N, C-alpha and C positions, 0 to 999 in steps of 0.2 A: 686740227681737223681730224687727224688720225685718232686722237684720244676720244673724240665724240663718237666716231664710228665704233670703237671698241666697246664703249659703254652701251651703245645701242644693241650690239650683238649679244652682249651678256644678258641684257634684259630680255631680249627675244628668246634666248635659250631657256631662261627661267620660266617665262610665260608658257613656253611650249611644254616644258616638263609638268607644270601644274595642270595644264589643260589636258594632258594625257593620263593623269592619275585618277582611279575610281576606288571608292571605299568598299572592303570585303565584308559581307553579311555572315553572322554566326548563327547556325541553326540549333534548335532545341530538339533532343530525342529523349522524351520521358520514358523511364523504365524503373521497375522496382520488383523486389522478390518478397513474397509473404511466406513465412515459415511458422507452422503450428507447433507450439511447445509440446514436447512429448508425443508429437504426431497424433494428438487427440483431436477428433472431429466432433465430439459430443460436448454440447455446452454444459458448463462454462468452458470457453476456449480462449486461450491466450495466443495471439498472433504477433510475431515479430516482423516488422517491415524494414527492409534494407533498400536504400535508394541507389539505383544504378544509372541515373539520368546523366546524359552528357549535354553540355551547352547551356544548362540552366543556371541561373544565379539566385532565383528565389522560388519558393515552393509552397504549395497549399494542398494539404491533405484533407480529405473528407472520409470518415469511417462511419458508414451507415449502421446504426445500432451498436456502435462501439463506444468504449470508454478509454481514452477521450474520444470525442466525436470528430475533432479537427486537430490539425497541427500545422505549423509553418516551419518546423525544423526540417533540415535536409533528411535526417534519419529520425523518425518519430519514436523508434523503439517498440515497446510492447503495447498492444491494445487488447482490452478484455471484451469478449462478446458473451452475453448471457442468454440470448434469445435464439432459438433454432430457426432455420430457414435461410433465405438468400440475403446476403449483405453486399451492397455495392461499395467498392473502395475506389476513390478517385484521387489521382495525383495531377495537379496542374503545375507545370514547370515553365518558368518565364525568364527571358533575358531582355536586353534593351531593344531587341529586334522583333521578338515574337513570343507567343505563349501557346503551349500545346498541353494536351492532357492524355492520361492513360487510365483506363477503367478496368477493374477486375471484379468479378463476382465470387464471393465465398458462399458455399452452400453448407451450412452447419447442421448437424443432427441434434435431435432433441435428447434431453436427459431422460433416462429410463428408470422407472420404479416398477419392478416386476413382482407380482404376487398373484396368487389365485387361491380359492377356497374350494376344496372338494367336499361336497355334502352328500352323505349317504341317505338315500330316501327310504322311508319305512323303518328298516333296521339292517344290521350287518350280517344277517343270516343269508347264506347263498340260496338263490341268485340275488346279487346286490346291484342296484341301480345307483349310479353316482352322477350328481349334477356338478358341473364346473362353473364357478363364478370367477371370471377373469377380472382382476382388479389392477391390471397392468396399466401404467401411464407412460406415454412417450414411445411406445413400440409401433413399428410399421409392418413387421412380419411375425408370424406365430407358427410354431411347430410343436405339436403335442404328440407325446408317446404314452400309450396306456398299456403297461405290461400285463398281459393276460386278459385284456379287455376286448370288448366288441362294441364299436370299432377299435382297432389297435392304434390308429393315428388320426390326426386332423391338422389342417392348416388354417382353420377358422379362428377368428379372434374369440368367439364364444361358441365352443363346439357343442354338438348334441350330447345328450346323456349317454353314459357308457355303462355296459353291463359286465359284471365279473361273476363267474360261477365257481372258479377254483378256490377252495379255502386256502388261507394264508395271507401273506403280505404282498401287496402289489404297488409298485412304484408308478407315480404319475409325474411325467417330466414335461416342462414347458420351456422352450427356447425362444426368446424374444430378440428380434433384431431391430435396429433403427437406421440401417443403411451402411453403417461403418463398423459396428460392433454388435456382439450378441451377449445376452445374459441368460443363464440357465438356472432353473429352480426345480427341485424335486420334492414331492410330498408322497407319503405312504398311507394307504388305506388297508385295513385288515378285514378279510372276509371270513366269517365264521362258517363252520360246516352246515350243511342243510339239515333240516329236521329229521331226527331218527328217534322215534318213540320207543321206550323200553323201561322196564321196572322189575324189581325183585320183591317177593313177599318174604320178609325176614321176621320169624317168630321172636317174641321177647325172650329174655334170658330164662324166665320162668316157664316158657312154653316151647322150649326147643325140642320136646318130644312129640310135638304136633297133636297133643291131646286137647280135647274140648274141656272147658272153655279156653279158647286160644286168642291171645292178643298178638298182633303182628304189626310191623311197620311196612307200609307200601313204599319201599325205597326207590325213589324215582331216579333212573339213570338215563333219562332222555337227554339227547344232545340237541342243543339249539331250540329248546322249547321255552315258551313264555306263559302259556295258560293251560289249565288242566281240568279234566272232568272224569271223576271216578264213579264206577257203578259196580255192583256185585250181584250175581245170580247163582243160587237163591240169595235172598237179601241177607246182608250182614250190616253191622253198625260201623259206618265210616265216620271218623271224627271231623273231617272237613272235606266235602266232595270236590272242592275246587282248590284245596291246598296242594302244594308241590309234593310233599311226602307225608300224608296223613297216617293215622293208625286205623286198624280195622279189628273188629271184635267178632269172633265166631262163637256163638253161645252153644251150638250143638255140633255133633259130628256130622260129616257129610263131605260131598265133593262140591267145591265152590269155584266159580269162574269170575275172576276180577278183571275189569276192563278199564283201560286208560285211554282217553282221547286227548291227545296233546296237540297244541297249535302254537304258532309263532307269528300270527297276523299275516302270514303269507300262504301257509298250507297247514293241513291237519293230518294226523295219522292216528290209527287205533290199534292197540295191541291187547291181547288177552293172555292171562296166566291162570293156571288151575292149581288149586291147593286141596289136598285131602286132609281133613281134620278127623283125627282118630277118636274113638270112644275114650272116656276118661277112666284110667285104671287107678288113679290116685296113688300111683307107685312110681318112684323114680329110682333108676338103677345107676350106680357109680361103679365103673369097672377098673380093676388094676390100680387101686389106690395104695400108695406106699406110706407106711408109718415107720419112722426111724426109731431105733432104740435111743436111750437117753443121750448118748454121745453123738448121735446123728441128727439131733434136732436142728442144728445149724445147716446141715447139708441136705438131708432127706426130708426133714420136717416131721414133727410128731403131733401136730394139731391139724384138724380138718373141720371144715364147715360144710354140712350137707345142703344148707340153703344157698351158700355162695359157690359151692362146688370148687373149693379152693383149699390148698394146703398152706399152712403157715409155719414159719421157721423161727428159730431163735434170733432175736434182734429185730423182728418185724414190729412195726408200730401198731399196737392193737387197740388204740384209744377209741376208734370208731367201729372196728370189726370184731373186737373181743366178744361182744354179745352174741355173735353168730356162730362162734366155735362150739360144736357139740360133741366132737370125738377127740379125746386126748389119750394117747398111747404112752405107756411107760414100759420100756424094756430095759432090764438091768444090765445085760451084757450081750456079747455076740454069740454066746452059746444058747441063748433064748431059754435059760433055765427059770427065769422069772419075768412074766409078762402079764400086763393087765391093762384094760381100758378104765380110765378113772374119770370121775365127774370134773368138768372144767373148774368148778369152784373149789376143788381140793388140789389144784395143781401145785401149790406151794408145799404140800406134804410130800411131793415126789421130785424134789430138786428143781422144779420149774419155777420161773417167775410168775407172780400173780397175773391172772388174766382179767383185764378191766371188764366190769359188768358181766362176770362169768355166769354161765348157766349152771343149773343143777340137773344133771342127767343121770338116769338110772341104768346100770349095766348088769347083765348076767354073763360074766366071763366064763363060768364053769357050770353049765347046765347039769352035768353029771353029779356035781356036788350040791347044787342048789336043792334038787328034789322039790321044786316048786311048781308042779304041774307037768303035763305032758311036754316033753322036750320038742323043740323046733329043730327038725332034722335037716341034713344036707339035701335030701330029696324034697323036703318042703321048700327049702330055699330055691333049688333049681327049678322047680315046677311053678313057683309063684309068679303069676302074670298080672295080678292085681293085688290090692291090699286086703282082700277078704281074710286070708289066713292071719294077717297081723291084727285085724280087728278083734279076733277072738282070743288072741294071746295076751296073757297078763304078765307084764314086766314088773315083778315085785320081788326083787332079790332079797334073800336073807344073807346072813354073814358069809355063809359058804359060797353063795352065788357071786359075791364080789371078789372072791379069792383069785389069786393069780393062776396062770396056766403056763405050761412049757410047750416045747415043740414036738411032743410025742404024738399029738393028734393033728394030722393035716386035714384041711377042710373043716376045721373047728367052726362052729356056729356060735357067735356072740350076739346076744339080744340087747336092745337098748330102747329107752324112751326119753325123748327130749323134754325140756321144761315146758314147751308149748303143746305137749301131748302127742307128738308124732312118734309112732313106733317104727322100729327098724331091725334088720338082721344083717350081720356081717359074716361072710365066709372067708376065714383066713386060709388061704390056699398055698402059701409058700413062705418059707423062712430063708432069707438070703443072708448068709454069713459073709460080711465084708469088713471085718475088724470093727473099728470105731464107727464106720458108716453102715453097719448092718441094719436090716429092715425086714418088715413083713409086707406081704402083698395081700390085699383083701378086695373082695367085691361087696358092695353094699346095696341093699334094697331098703328104701325108707318111704313112709307115707309122705305125700305132698302136704296134706292138711290133716 
């Protein structure tokens, strides 16, 4: 009987204990962290996801616009997003009792391609108008700076045209933003100075004495010009009335006004210049010409061309200019005891090298010995303002006229006639003793034609 009661009590206790026990529920708390690689918010963006969920045993990820698009791993790792905008990230965490989710939205910025083209309208002469063509892609904000321009700034995607007036280089800067980053690009335009018309009348080498007939170059020094119109009053012959720098021919003496109207498709300006063309004397004067003695040919020079108005020295290449040499001086020594002008074609007889294509020139070195007509005096030389005195003088030296002279007579007059028939006179006015570099100084008057 006692044993039965004991079994009953044990069973009752066990039943009581089971009836008092209740099962404990485990809750799910989904959580995760999204980390952008290199903190980059501009697509393409790589995002690393780390699961911080508690209570979950299985997981389902959805990455809107991502690669991969889904995952069932607890930690899915890196996901690539290539499209800008909002992307919804969903994590569903589940256990045997429940399922819960967490949603996050990523807002990614677009990739930017920043560029613009500044186009100068009409031309780059001040004032300059510049049109901006914004070729940027992916930007949401725009900040323009126009250094030296009007306006100087703009926040428009496509700004209005800008005017620059100051000559020189001007930077145009565009800063583009996409919400999280900015990109800057700068381009430079160059503004040329405004139109400033000007020119010079430059006589040709043959007409530097401003005597008629005169040919000159209209040397255009205009700044920022593109087109030209030339006129002259009274009329003269202009080689090209619309050329940039034409030649002009004045047949007769007088006072002429040359006019240039210059333009650059934005503005025009007119400028006048006056030139006085003198009567033709048919006489050219060469002053203070040095002729070295024989040993000074390399330093002072012993050859001279009245056509070229140039001295030639020992060692000069005379292949093309030899034909223009008409005055050759031979001085024996620094004491000037033996001096004479010789015909270029006889240079080799006086220690000089042969002159290519040499002229035959007649000289009267010693008029006092020549006795070949009335002498041409120092007064004749000084008072000669045209070639009339030379026209009547005959340069026909005899043997005595060719003879040498010494330095006993200062302001000695030597007469000559070139192969092409031009007559001339030289006044030897100084003998300069400088050892091997000794020389004489002469003024020359010679017919042009």
